[in-house]
C-alpha positions in Angstrom: 164.0 135.2 184.5 167.2 133.6 183.7 165.8 130.1 185.1 162.8 130.2 183.0 164.8 131.1 179.7 166.9 128.0 180.6 164.0 125.9 181.2 162.7 127.1 177.7 165.9 126.1 175.7 166.0 122.7 177.7 162.3 122.0 176.5 163.2 123.2 173.0 166.2 120.9 173.0 164.1 117.9 174.1 161.4 118.7 171.4 164.1 118.7 168.5 165.9 115.7 170.1 162.7 113.7 170.2 162.8 112.2 173.6 159.7 109.9 174.0 157.1 111.3 176.4 153.9 109.8 177.7 151.5 112.4 176.6 148.8 111.3 178.8 150.6 112.4 181.8 153.1 115.0 180.9 151.7 118.7 182.0 149.4 119.8 179.1 151.4 123.1 178.3 154.6 121.2 178.2 153.0 118.4 176.1 151.7 121.2 173.5 155.1 122.7 173.4 156.9 119.4 173.0 154.6 118.2 170.2 154.1 121.6 168.3 157.9 122.6 168.0 158.9 119.8 165.8 155.4 119.9 164.0 155.7 123.8 163.3 159.3 123.1 162.3 158.2 120.3 159.8 155.5 122.6 158.4 157.9 125.4 158.0 160.0 123.4 155.8 157.0 122.3 153.8 156.0 125.9 153.3 159.5 127.1 152.5 159.7 124.4 149.9 156.5 125.6 148.4 157.6 129.2 148.4 161.1 128.3 147.0 159.8 125.9 144.2 157.3 128.7 142.8 160.3 131.2 143.0 162.2 129.3 140.6 159.2 128.2 138.4 158.4 131.7 138.2 161.5 132.4 136.3 160.2 130.2 133.7 157.2 132.6 133.0 153.5 132.7 133.6 152.8 129.7 131.6 155.2 127.4 133.8 153.4 128.8 136.9 150.0 128.1 135.6 151.3 124.3 134.8 152.1 124.0 138.4 148.9 125.7 139.9 146.7 123.5 137.4 148.4 120.3 138.0 148.6 120.8 141.9 144.8 121.5 141.8 144.1 118.1 140.6 146.8 116.5 142.3 145.0 117.4 145.5 142.5 114.7 144.6 145.4 112.0 145.0 146.5 114.1 148.3 143.1 113.6 149.7 143.5 109.8 149.8 146.9 110.2 151.4 145.8 112.8 153.9 142.5 110.7 154.8 144.6 107.4 155.4 147.3 109.6 157.5 144.3 111.0 159.4 143.2 107.3 160.2 146.9 106.7 161.0 147.1 109.4 163.6 143.8 108.7 165.4 144.4 104.7 165.5 147.9 104.9 166.4 147.2 107.6 168.9 144.5 105.7 170.7 146.8 102.7 170.9 149.5 104.6 172.3 147.1 106.2 174.9 145.9 102.5 175.6 149.8 101.5 176.0 149.1 98.9 173.3 152.4 99.4 171.4 152.4 96.1 169.5 148.9 96.7 168.1 150.0 100.2 166.9 152.9 98.4 164.9 150.0 96.2 163.3 147.8 99.2 162.4 151.0 100.8 160.8 151.6 98.0 158.6 147.7 98.0 157.5 148.1 101.6 156.8 151.2 101.3 154.5 149.3 98.5 152.5 146.5 100.8 152.1 148.6 103.7 150.7 150.8 101.7 148.8 147.8 100.2 146.6 145.8 103.3 146.3 148.9 105.4 145.1 149.9 102.8 142.4 146.4 102.8 140.8 146.0 106.6 141.0 149.4 107.4 139.7 148.9 105.0 136.6 145.8 106.8 135.6 147.6 110.1 136.0 150.3 109.2 133.8 147.9 107.9 131.2 145.9 111.0 130.9 148.0 113.6 131.9 147.4 116.1 128.9 143.5 115.4 129.6 143.8 116.4 132.9 145.5 119.8 131.9 142.9 120.2 129.2 140.0 119.7 131.5 141.4 122.5 133.9 141.3 124.9 131.1 144.9 125.2 130.4 145.7 127.3 127.3 147.4 125.3 124.4 150.9 126.8 125.3 150.6 125.7 129.0 149.6 122.1 128.0 152.6 121.9 125.1 155.3 123.1 127.7 153.9 121.6 131.0 152.4 118.0 130.0 155.8 116.5 131.1 155.8 118.0 134.4 152.2 116.8 135.0 153.1 113.2 134.0 156.1 112.9 136.2 154.4 114.5 139.3 151.6 111.7 138.9 154.1 109.0 138.5 155.9 109.9 141.6 152.7 110.4 143.7 153.5 107.4 145.6 156.3 109.3 147.4 154.2 112.1 148.1 151.3 109.8 149.6 153.5 107.6 151.8 155.3 110.8 153.0 151.8 112.2 154.1 150.9 109.0 155.5 153.9 107.8 157.6 154.3 111.1 159.1 150.5 110.8 160.2 151.7 107.6 161.9 154.7 109.2 163.6 152.4 112.1 165.0 149.9 109.7 166.3 152.8 107.9 168.3 154.2 111.2 169.7 157.3 111.0 167.6 157.0 114.4 165.6 160.7 114.8 165.5 160.8 111.9 163.0 158.0 113.7 160.9 160.2 116.9 161.0 163.5 115.3 160.1 161.7 113.4 157.2 160.4 116.7 155.7 163.7 118.6 156.4 165.4 115.9 154.4 163.2 115.6 151.7 162.3 119.1 151.0 165.9 120.2 152.0 167.0 117.9 148.8 164.2 119.3 146.7 165.2 122.8 147.3 168.8 122.0 146.5 167.8 120.1 143.6 165.2 122.5 142.1 167.8 125.2 140.4 170.1 122.6 139.4 167.6 120.3 137.4 165.4 123.3 136.4 168.4 125.7 135.1 171.4 123.2 134.9 174.7 123.3 136.1 178.1 122.2 134.7 177.6 119.2 132.8 173.9 118.8 134.0 171.7 120.1 131.5 168.6 122.3 132.6 165.2 120.5 132.2 163.0 123.6 132.6 159.8 122.8 134.4 160.3 119.0 133.9 163.3 119.3 136.3 160.9 120.8 139.0 159.2 117.7 138.8 162.1 115.5 139.0 163.4 117.3 142.0 160.4 116.8 143.9 159.9 113.1 143.1 163.5 112.4 143.9 163.6 114.5 147.2 160.4 113.0 148.5 161.4 109.5 147.8 164.6 109.6 149.8 162.4 110.8 152.6 160.1 107.9 152.2 163.3 105.6 152.6 164.2 107.7 155.7 160.5 107.0 157.2 160.6 103.3 156.6 164.0 103.0 158.1 162.8 104.2 161.4 159.4 102.2 161.1 161.2 98.9 161.0 164.6 99.5 163.1 163.1 98.6 166.5 164.4 101.7 168.3 161.2 103.2 169.0 158.0 102.2 171.1 156.5 102.2 167.4 157.9 99.6 165.3 156.8 97.3 162.7 158.1 93.5 163.5 157.4 90.3 161.7 154.5 89.5 163.8 152.9 92.6 162.5 153.4 91.7 158.9 150.0 90.2 158.2 147.0 91.5 156.6 144.3 92.3 159.2 141.0 92.8 157.5 139.3 94.1 160.5 142.0 96.7 160.9 141.8 97.7 157.3 138.0 98.0 157.6 138.3 100.6 160.5 141.1 102.4 158.5 138.7 102.5 155.4 135.9 103.7 157.7 137.9 106.8 159.3 139.9 107.5 156.3 136.5 108.1 154.2 135.9 111.0 156.4 139.1 112.3 156.1 139.3 111.9 152.4 135.9 113.5 152.2 137.2 116.5 154.2 140.3 117.0 151.9 138.5 115.9 148.8 135.5 118.3 149.3 138.0 121.2 150.3 140.4 120.3 147.2 137.3 119.9 144.6 136.4 123.5 146.0 139.8 124.6 145.1 140.0 123.1 141.8 136.7 124.7 140.8 138.1 128.1 142.2 141.1 127.6 140.1 139.1 126.6 137.1 137.1 130.1 137.6 140.3 132.0 137.8 141.5 130.4 134.6 138.8 132.0 132.6 140.5 135.3 133.5 143.7 134.2 131.6 147.3 132.6 132.5 148.1 135.9 134.6 145.0 135.5 136.8 146.0 131.9 137.5 149.5 132.8 138.1 148.6 135.4 140.6 146.0 133.0 142.3 148.8 130.4 142.5 151.4 132.9 143.8 149.1 134.0 146.5 148.1 130.8 147.9 151.7 129.5 147.7 152.6 132.4 150.0 149.5 131.9 152.1 150.8 128.3 152.9 154.0 129.6 154.2 152.1 130.8 157.2 149.4 128.3 157.2 151.7 125.3 157.4 153.2 126.2 160.6 149.8 127.0 162.0 148.7 123.4 160.9 151.7 122.0 162.7 150.8 123.7 165.8 147.0 122.4 165.4 148.5 119.0 164.7 149.7 119.0 168.3 145.8 119.0 169.5 145.1 115.7 167.3 147.9 113.8 169.1 147.0 114.8 172.5 143.2 114.2 171.8 143.8 110.8 170.6 146.1 109.7 173.2 144.0 111.3 176.0 140.8 109.8 174.9 142.8 106.3 174.8 143.7 106.8 178.4 139.9 107.7 179.2 141.1 111.5 180.2 138.1 113.3 178.5 138.6 116.7 180.2 142.4 116.7 179.1 141.5 115.8 175.4 139.0 118.9 175.3 141.4 121.4 177.3 144.3 120.4 174.8 142.1 121.8 171.9 141.2 125.1 173.5 145.1 125.7 174.5 146.1 125.1 171.1 143.5 127.3 169.5 144.5 129.9 171.8 148.2 129.8 170.9 147.2 129.4 167.1 145.2 132.5 167.3 148.0 134.6 168.6 150.3 133.4 165.7 147.9 134.0 162.8 146.9 137.4 164.3 150.5 138.6 163.9 150.7 137.1 160.4 147.7 138.9 159.3 149.2 142.1 160.3 152.4 141.3 158.4 150.6 140.5 155.0 148.3 143.3 155.4 151.1 146.0 155.5 153.9 143.9 153.2 152.0 142.2 150.7 153.4 144.0 147.7 157.2 143.6 149.0 156.4 140.1 149.4 154.8 139.2 146.1 157.4 141.1 144.2 159.7 138.5 145.0 157.7 135.9 142.7 155.6 138.0 140.2 156.9 138.1 136.7 154.7 140.7 135.5 152.7 143.6 137.2 149.4 141.8 135.9 150.4 139.1 138.1 151.7 140.9 140.9 148.2 142.9 141.4 146.5 139.8 141.5 148.7 138.0 143.9 148.9 141.0 146.4 145.4 141.5 146.3 144.8 137.9 147.3 146.9 138.0 150.1 145.4 141.2 151.7 141.8 139.8 151.2 142.4 136.2 152.2 144.3 136.9 155.6 141.0 138.8 156.7 139.7 135.3 157.7 142.9 134.0 159.4 142.0 134.7 163.1 138.9 132.6 162.6 140.7 130.1 160.9 143.4 129.9 163.5 140.4 128.3 165.7 138.8 126.5 163.1 142.0 124.3 162.0 142.4 123.3 165.5 138.9 122.1 166.1 139.3 120.2 162.8 142.4 118.4 164.2 141.1 117.7 167.5 138.0 115.9 165.5 140.4 113.8 163.7 142.4 113.0 166.5 139.2 111.5 168.1 138.5 109.6 164.8 135.6 111.6 164.2 136.6 112.6 160.7 133.0 112.7 159.3 131.8 115.5 161.1 134.4 117.9 159.7 133.6 116.5 156.2 129.9 117.3 156.4 130.9 120.8 157.6 133.2 121.1 154.5 130.3 119.9 152.2 127.8 122.6 153.5 130.5 125.7 153.6 132.6 124.9 150.5 130.4 123.2 147.9 126.9 124.9 148.8 128.3 128.3 149.7 131.6 129.0 148.6 131.7 127.6 144.9 128.1 129.2 144.0 129.2 132.5 145.7 132.5 132.7 143.9 131.1 132.3 140.6 128.5 134.8 141.5 131.1 137.4 142.6 133.7 136.7 140.0 131.8 136.0 136.7 128.1 137.0 137.2 129.1 140.3 139.0 132.4 140.8 137.2 134.7 141.0 140.4 137.0 138.2 138.6 139.9 137.1 141.1 138.9 139.7 143.7 135.3 138.1 144.0 137.0 134.8 144.5 139.4 136.1 147.2 136.4 137.8 149.2 134.4 134.6 149.2 137.5 132.4 150.3 137.9 134.7 153.3 134.2 134.7 154.3 133.6 131.1 154.0 136.7 129.9 155.9 135.7 132.3 158.8 132.2 130.8 158.8 133.8 127.4 158.6 135.7 127.9 161.7 132.6 129.2 163.9 130.4 126.1 162.7 133.4 123.7 163.6 133.7 125.3 167.0 129.9 124.9 167.8 130.0 121.3 167.0 133.4 120.6 169.1 131.5 122.1 172.0 128.7 119.8 171.5 131.1 117.1 172.7 129.8 114.1 170.5 133.3 113.4 169.4 134.3 112.1 172.9 132.2 108.9 172.3 133.8 108.0 168.9 135.0 104.3 168.7 138.3 103.8 167.4 
């Protein structure tokens, strides 16, 4: 027993230190552990930031919470581009690492940076110019627009840092360097958590900036994280490195990035557009409903982010295994990861069912907001055990470079079912936010079952990358 405990802690130290491994040969359970630990810790910090950020913003009132919720609903369209390119990065870099073509991985990484830089610059400019219109379009009350337009404008202006953060971490994961992705988020979000109360409320000679301070904290913290990422991409200390010979525009590679990214963008965009519509439906019931809805999903992210971190291990293993022509290993890695994720989210489900009120009381500014948020937690987590499997299957598709299959599934489930039924339950049948939460739990469960069915068919093994 003592020997097994020592072995566990030895593996844990290796995962944190980030010793580079050949994940096409390392025992599969060990590979999942070494990849998943830093990925989970990375996502824990991301979810911790989301919760801490809304904790401080909630002290400014429900209008501030509504501003964050409405802005992020639209900002997810921009995130979709970053996530899509990030998926392409993970798939392409993982495949090159599986083939042991490390120089080509560096070339792919530079093309990914070009794509992320140009797209984020264009979208950021549009967001700054039309920030007020964005809030108006989302149904924000006049008080929300008046107090929150500065927050929205700064967040859109700093979207390049957010996009590159996603993108480069996707590259690190594909290369089997999740410890660098972990350290990036711990640095950027750690700074964010420290700066949030200082910039929002002020300290000493630093004046408080209110909701605008939250935007500056996010932008500054994540920009420093990107600087850290770029240093490790160019310092030549890893198998993945960008050298002078990689600094050329490769149109064929960019075309391939675009092709894979379109499916990834489609996945996130369809999911995000559904979330925007659901947020817009919630907004018809007032700022308290939006605030409760926002708090519920920020808290849910606290558990889903680590689960996504575990699922992301499957993407790396599937991509590298396919690059090494080890198809059975690729499939088995997805099933094993799904089993571990199922256990994790089953425990989380029980915690939220029993302690939803206590958790929500830390964030809610009024009884009306607390009722909406706690109900959202209890209902939504009923689909968690299905979602645990579904998110791994989706990540396995993405790691194989088959980003289009999950995108088609998203369209069918989230647009053709979730949006119409959410409106039917919430507005037509008068269930309000309760109806939205019920539909979300049902549709995400169905999504997981459909994704598993397509994964078992095995067509993803033939995806050219």
